[in-house]
C-alpha positions as CSV (number, residue, x, y, z in Angstrom):
1,M,0.0,0.0,0.0
2,S,1.4,3.4,-1.0
3,K,2.2,5.9,1.7
4,P,0.0,8.9,2.0
5,R,1.4,12.1,0.7
6,L,3.0,14.7,2.8
7,G,2.1,18.3,1.9
8,M,4.2,21.4,2.1
9,A,3.3,24.3,4.3
10,A,3.0,27.8,2.9
11,A,6.4,29.4,3.1
12,G,6.8,31.2,6.5
13,I,8.7,31.3,9.7
14,A,7.1,32.4,12.9
15,L,8.6,33.2,16.3
16,V,7.7,30.9,19.1
17,A,6.0,32.6,22.1
18,L,7.8,32.2,25.4
19,T,5.3,30.5,27.7
20,M,4.7,29.4,31.3
21,L,7.1,31.5,33.3
22,P,7.2,30.6,37.1
23,D,7.3,32.5,40.2
24,V,10.3,32.3,42.5
25,A,10.4,28.8,44.1
26,E,13.0,26.2,44.8
27,A,13.5,23.7,42.0
28,G,15.3,20.5,41.3
29,F,16.9,21.7,38.1
30,R,19.2,24.6,38.9
31,L,20.6,27.0,36.4
32,R,24.3,27.1,35.9
33,V,24.3,30.7,36.9
34,G,22.0,33.0,38.7
35,G,19.2,31.6,40.9
36,P,15.5,32.8,40.9
37,L,16.5,36.4,40.0
38,G,18.8,35.1,37.3
39,V,15.9,33.1,35.9
40,A,13.7,36.2,35.9
41,R,16.4,38.4,34.4
42,F,17.0,36.0,31.5
43,A,13.3,35.4,30.9
44,V,12.3,39.0,30.8
45,A,15.3,40.1,28.8
46,H,14.7,37.4,26.3
47,V,11.0,38.2,25.9
48,L,11.9,41.8,25.2
49,G,14.6,40.7,22.8
50,V,12.2,38.5,20.9
51,A,9.7,41.4,20.7
52,G,12.4,43.5,19.0
53,I,12.8,41.1,16.1
54,R,9.2,40.4,15.3
55,H,9.4,42.5,12.2
56,M,11.9,40.0,10.7
57,R,9.2,37.4,10.3
58,M,8.8,36.2,6.7
59,A,5.7,37.7,5.1
60,A,3.9,34.6,4.1
61,R,1.8,33.5,7.1
62,G,-1.3,32.2,5.2
63,R,-3.2,29.2,6.1
64,T,-1.3,25.9,5.7
65,R,-1.9,24.4,2.3
66,M,-1.5,20.8,1.5
67,A,0.2,20.2,-1.8
68,A,0.6,16.9,-3.7
69,L,4.2,16.4,-2.9
70,R,5.6,13.1,-1.7
71,P,8.5,12.7,0.7
72,Q,10.6,10.8,-1.9
73,D,10.3,13.9,-4.2
74,L,12.1,15.9,-1.6
75,R,15.2,13.8,-1.2
76,S,18.1,12.6,-3.4
77,A,20.5,9.9,-2.5
78,T,23.2,12.2,-1.4
79,E,21.9,15.6,-0.4
80,A,19.8,16.6,2.6
81,V,16.6,18.6,2.3
82,R,17.2,22.3,2.9
83,P,16.3,23.4,6.5
84,T,13.5,25.7,5.2
85,V,11.8,22.8,3.4
86,R,12.1,20.7,6.6
87,A,10.4,23.6,8.5
88,Q,7.6,23.5,6.0
89,L,7.2,19.8,6.2
90,T,7.1,19.7,10.0
91,A,4.7,22.6,10.0
92,V,2.2,20.9,7.7
93,A,2.6,17.6,9.6
94,A,2.2,19.2,13.0
95,L,-0.8,21.2,12.1
96,A,-2.6,18.7,9.9
97,G,-3.7,16.8,13.0
98,W,-4.2,19.8,15.3
99,R,-7.6,21.5,15.5
100,G,-8.7,19.8,12.3
101,G,-5.9,21.2,10.3
102,R,-7.5,24.6,10.3
103,A,-5.0,26.5,12.5
104,E,-2.4,28.8,10.9
105,Q,0.2,28.4,13.6
106,G,0.7,26.3,16.7
107,W,1.9,27.8,20.0
108,W,4.7,25.3,20.3
109,Q,6.4,26.2,17.0
110,H,10.1,27.0,17.0
111,A,11.5,30.3,16.0
112,D,12.9,28.7,12.7
113,G,9.5,27.5,11.7
114,T,9.9,23.9,12.8
115,Y,8.0,21.9,15.4
116,G,9.7,19.8,18.1
117,W,6.5,17.8,18.6
118,V,4.7,16.6,15.5
119,G,1.8,14.6,16.7
120,P,3.2,11.8,18.8
121,L,6.7,12.2,17.4
122,F,9.4,14.2,19.3
123,W,12.2,15.7,17.2
124,P,11.6,14.8,13.6
125,F,14.6,15.3,11.3
126,A,16.9,14.6,14.3
127,D,19.6,13.1,12.1
128,D,19.5,16.0,9.7
129,D,19.8,18.5,12.5
130,V,22.9,16.8,13.9
131,T,24.4,16.7,10.4
132,D,23.6,20.3,9.6
133,F,25.5,21.6,12.6
134,T,28.4,19.1,12.5
135,M,29.2,19.4,8.8
136,R,27.8,22.8,7.9
137,G,27.9,24.7,11.2
138,D,24.2,25.5,10.9
139,G,22.7,25.0,14.4
140,T,19.6,27.0,14.0
141,A,17.2,23.9,14.1
142,L,19.1,21.9,16.6
143,W,19.5,24.7,19.1
144,S,15.8,25.6,18.8
145,Y,15.0,22.5,20.9
146,G,14.7,23.3,24.6
147,Y,12.3,24.8,27.0
148,G,9.4,25.0,24.7
149,D,9.5,21.4,23.8
150,I,9.8,20.4,27.5
151,Y,6.8,22.6,28.2
152,A,4.9,21.0,25.4
153,A,5.6,17.6,26.9
154,V,4.0,18.8,30.2
155,F,1.0,20.4,28.5
156,A,0.5,18.5,25.3
157,P,-1.3,20.6,22.5
158,Y,-2.9,17.5,21.0
159,A,-6.1,15.8,22.1
160,P,-6.2,12.0,22.1
161,T,-8.4,11.9,19.0
162,E,-6.0,14.2,17.2
163,L,-3.1,11.9,18.0
164,A,-5.1,8.9,16.8
165,A,-5.1,10.5,13.4
166,Y,-1.3,9.8,13.2
167,T,-1.4,6.3,14.4
168,A,-4.8,4.6,13.9
169,P,-4.8,1.9,11.2
170,G,-7.2,2.4,8.3
171,R,-7.4,6.1,9.1
172,R,-9.8,8.3,7.3
173,H,-7.6,11.4,8.0
174,R,-5.7,11.1,4.8
175,R,-4.3,14.6,5.2
176,V,-2.5,13.6,8.3
177,P,0.8,11.7,7.7
178,E,1.3,8.4,9.4
179,L,3.7,8.2,12.3
180,Q,6.0,5.7,10.7
181,Q,6.2,7.9,7.6
182,L,7.3,10.9,9.7
183,C,10.1,8.7,11.2
184,D,11.2,7.4,7.8
185,T,11.2,10.8,6.2
186,G,12.8,12.5,9.2
187,D,16.0,10.5,9.8
188,A,17.1,8.9,6.5
189,V,19.6,11.2,4.8
190,G,23.0,10.9,6.3
191,L,26.1,12.8,5.3
192,P,26.1,15.3,2.4
193,I,28.4,13.0,0.4
194,D,28.3,14.9,-2.9
195,A,29.1,18.2,-1.2
196,M,32.0,16.6,0.7
197,L,33.4,15.0,-2.4
198,R,33.3,18.3,-4.3
199,T,34.9,20.1,-1.4
200,V,37.6,17.7,-0.3
201,Q,38.4,15.9,-3.6
202,P,39.7,12.9,-1.8
203,N,42.3,10.4,-2.9
204,E,41.7,6.7,-2.9
205,V,42.6,6.2,0.8
206,Q,40.6,9.3,1.9
207,R,37.6,8.1,-0.2
208,A,37.7,4.8,1.7
209,G,37.7,6.7,4.9
210,L,34.8,8.7,3.8
211,D,32.9,5.6,2.8
212,E,33.4,4.2,6.3
213,L,32.2,7.5,7.8
214,A,29.1,7.5,5.6
215,S,28.3,3.9,6.6
216,A,28.7,4.7,10.3
217,W,26.5,7.8,9.8
218,A,23.8,5.8,8.1
219,A,23.8,3.2,10.8
220,A,23.5,6.0,13.4
221,G,20.5,7.4,11.5
222,A,18.9,4.0,11.6
223,S,19.4,3.8,15.3
224,I,17.7,7.2,15.7
225,R,14.8,6.0,13.5
226,A,14.5,2.9,15.8
227,S,13.7,5.2,18.7
228,C,10.5,6.5,17.0
229,P,7.4,5.6,19.0
230,T,5.0,3.0,17.6
231,E,2.0,4.6,19.3
232,A,1.1,7.9,20.9
233,A,2.1,8.6,24.5
234,G,-1.0,8.6,26.7
235,N,0.1,11.1,29.2
236,A,2.8,13.6,30.2
237,L,5.0,11.1,32.0
238,D,4.9,8.8,29.0
239,R,5.9,11.8,26.8
240,F,8.9,12.4,29.0
241,A,9.9,8.8,28.7
242,L,9.6,9.1,25.0
243,M,11.9,12.2,25.0
244,Q,14.4,10.3,27.1
245,R,14.5,7.4,24.6
246,R,14.9,9.7,21.7
247,L,17.7,11.8,23.3
248,D,19.5,8.6,24.4
249,A,19.4,7.3,20.8
250,M,20.8,10.6,19.5
251,I,23.6,10.6,22.0
252,N,24.5,7.0,21.2
253,A,24.5,7.9,17.5
254,V,26.9,10.7,18.1
255,D,29.2,8.4,20.1
256,A,29.1,5.9,17.3
257,V,30.1,8.3,14.5
258,A,32.7,10.3,16.4
259,P,35.6,7.8,15.9
260,Q,35.0,7.5,12.2
261,L,34.8,11.3,11.8
262,A,38.1,11.7,13.6
263,K,39.7,9.0,11.5
264,F,38.5,10.6,8.2
265,Y,39.5,14.1,9.2
266,G,43.0,12.8,10.2
267,L,43.5,11.5,6.6
268,L,43.1,15.0,5.1
269,D,45.9,17.5,4.5
270,D,45.6,21.0,5.9
271,E,44.1,22.5,2.8
272,Q,41.4,19.8,2.6
273,K,40.7,20.2,6.3
274,S,40.3,24.0,5.8
275,R,37.8,23.4,2.9
276,L,35.8,20.8,4.9
277,N,35.6,23.1,7.9
278,A,34.0,25.7,5.7
279,L,31.6,23.4,4.0
280,G,28.6,25.4,5.1
281,K,29.9,28.6,3.7
282,D,29.5,27.7,0.0
283,G,27.4,30.8,-0.7
284,R,24.5,28.7,-2.1
285,A,22.0,29.2,0.7
286,N,18.7,30.6,-0.5
287,A,17.2,33.8,0.8
288,A,14.8,32.0,3.2
289,E,17.7,30.2,4.9
290,T,19.7,33.4,5.1
291,K,16.7,35.2,6.8
292,R,16.3,32.2,9.2
293,K,19.9,32.5,10.3
294,E,19.6,36.3,10.6
295,M,16.6,35.9,12.9
296,Q,18.5,33.6,15.2
297,A,21.5,35.9,15.3
298,A,19.3,38.8,16.2
299,A,17.5,36.8,18.9
300,C,20.9,35.8,20.4
301,K,22.2,39.3,20.7
302,A,22.3,40.5,24.3
303,P,19.0,42.4,24.8
304,S,18.8,45.5,26.9
305,E,17.8,44.6,30.5
306,P,15.3,46.4,32.7
307,A,16.8,49.4,34.6
308,S,16.4,47.9,38.0
309,D,15.7,44.6,39.8
310,E,12.5,46.2,41.0
311,Q,11.3,46.8,37.4
312,L,12.5,43.4,36.5
313,Q,10.5,41.8,39.3
314,R,7.3,43.7,38.2
315,Q,7.7,42.6,34.6
316,Y,8.5,39.1,35.7
317,E,5.4,38.8,37.9
318,Q,3.3,40.1,35.1
319,L,4.6,37.4,32.8
320,V,3.9,34.8,35.5
321,K,0.3,36.0,35.9
322,Q,-0.3,36.0,32.2
323,Q,1.5,32.8,31.2
324,W,1.5,30.3,34.1
325,P,-2.0,29.9,35.5
326,V,-1.1,28.3,38.9
327,D,-4.2,29.6,40.6
328,E,-6.4,28.3,37.8
329,I,-4.8,24.9,37.9
330,A,-4.9,24.7,41.7
331,T,-8.6,25.7,41.7
332,A,-9.6,23.4,38.8
333,L,-7.8,20.4,40.3
334,R,-8.8,21.3,43.9
335,L,-5.2,21.0,45.0
336,D,-4.2,20.9,48.7
337,D,-1.2,22.9,49.9
338,T,1.2,19.9,49.4
339,R,0.1,19.4,45.8
340,R,0.2,23.1,45.1
341,A,3.7,23.3,46.4
342,A,4.7,20.4,44.1
343,L,3.1,22.2,41.2
344,E,5.2,25.3,41.9
345,V,8.3,23.2,42.0
346,L,7.4,21.7,38.6
347,Q,6.8,25.3,37.3
348,D,10.2,26.5,38.5
349,T,12.0,23.4,37.4
350,T,10.5,23.8,33.9
351,M,11.4,27.4,33.8
352,G,15.0,26.6,34.8
353,T,15.5,24.9,31.5
354,M,15.0,28.2,29.6
355,E,18.4,29.6,30.4
356,A,20.2,26.3,30.6
357,L,18.9,25.4,27.2
358,S,19.6,28.7,25.5
359,P,18.6,28.7,21.8
360,C,22.0,30.3,20.8
361,P,24.5,27.9,19.3
362,P,28.1,28.1,20.5
363,Q,30.4,30.2,18.3
364,N,34.0,29.6,17.0
365,L,33.8,25.9,16.6
366,H,35.9,25.5,13.5
367,T,36.1,21.8,12.9
368,P,33.4,19.1,12.5
369,Q,34.8,17.2,15.5
370,A,34.4,20.3,17.7
371,R,30.9,20.8,16.5
372,L,30.0,17.1,17.1
373,K,31.3,17.4,20.6
374,A,29.1,20.4,21.2
375,V,26.1,18.5,19.8
376,K,26.7,15.8,22.4
377,A,27.0,18.3,25.2
378,R,23.8,20.0,24.2
379,L,21.9,16.6,23.9
380,E,23.2,15.6,27.3
381,M,22.1,18.9,28.9
382,M,18.7,18.5,27.3
383,R,18.5,14.9,28.6
384,E,19.4,16.2,32.1
385,A,16.7,18.9,31.8
386,T,14.0,16.5,30.7
387,K,14.8,14.1,33.5
388,S,14.7,16.9,36.1
389,V,11.3,18.1,34.8
390,G,10.0,14.6,34.4
391,D,10.9,13.8,38.0
392,A,9.2,17.0,39.2
393,L,6.2,16.1,37.2
394,D,6.1,12.6,38.7
395,D,6.4,14.1,42.2
396,F,3.5,16.5,41.4
397,E,1.2,13.8,40.0
398,W,1.9,11.4,42.9
399,G,-1.1,11.4,45.1
400,L,-3.4,13.0,42.5
401,T,-6.6,11.1,41.7
402,D,-7.3,9.8,38.2
403,E,-9.8,12.6,37.7
404,Q,-7.2,15.2,38.7
405,K,-4.6,13.7,36.3
406,T,-7.1,13.8,33.5
407,Q,-7.9,17.5,34.2
408,F,-4.3,18.4,34.3
409,E,-3.6,16.5,31.0
410,A,-6.3,18.6,29.4
411,M,-4.7,21.9,30.4
412,G,-2.6,22.1,27.2
413,L,-5.6,21.9,25.0
414,K,-6.7,25.3,26.4
415,R,-3.6,27.1,25.0
416,G,-4.3,29.6,22.3
417,V,-2.6,29.9,18.9
């Protein structure tokens, strides 16, 4: 049976809204610097910085349109799909099953236009994102993963019936791609071999080393694909377990390819190494990709901070009131003081991941090995963050009745676009 077709989203990149900011409470996941005031300072300054670059959004924000374009039409045997096309694919896949496919934008969208959660799948195109940063130095997509995705695991945007559209056999929702199709499309490319051959022009020995590297990279991609879920997670704790498995698979894949990358790189002369280091600077990026990188660069500039800690605190408390409805949740779930305190710890723990998982890639990493090492460090930090938030969530839900858990699970569905 042929696979259903994936459509392309209308061209467009939207900034993700920063959500669910906590009040000052002790948390299990501590920031590397700061403390509660440091969390507030980072959050408020980042919100203000994002507001300053909203005019850089690409003009096309029309309703998502489904085109008759198959996944196999988007790939060749040797070159990865451009990041902007991947953003379009994840957008159409994420929104096709959400609110009947009628929404223009989901609140959990990344700043580069991608989505970390596409139905029941966490981190589509994981292999491509690792490859883009390691070989081309483009970390826009990979470093977009962080706080927003962890929050979306706590408060899922999808209803159970919407998730079923991605997984149910014999589905009538033909506009919604199958879960396995998303996994197959998302992690099946491997190295940009043609670009590397043109750049390095290897001799026979070097070509053999490149072939070994390509085989290791393909096997690593297969291991990432194997971490795709076979069904939708039923609750937040299951979503965190899914995230952990996915991140573990990515870290193991990085470990598997690192020796082969070092071996191949060691076979090159200095001129070849220099050309390979600059593989991503070939000048062929299209305008949309250039704009995407400019948006991230602007967002990562140090924004101006409030004039005083008092002003900071007022802005922070306003954000808390607007974005994290602790009182609403406590009232709806009829929480006692102990459960409410656990909710506040969950809130603060989740918020702590915002600064720890900054969306700004490290700079001045000149070699593929250095960039791959940074990828592993980022993935390990995200795994630590998801474990900390997952533990806080488990602590909060311990002692809740089934009815309270169901009510809490439904909170994400109340989020606006």
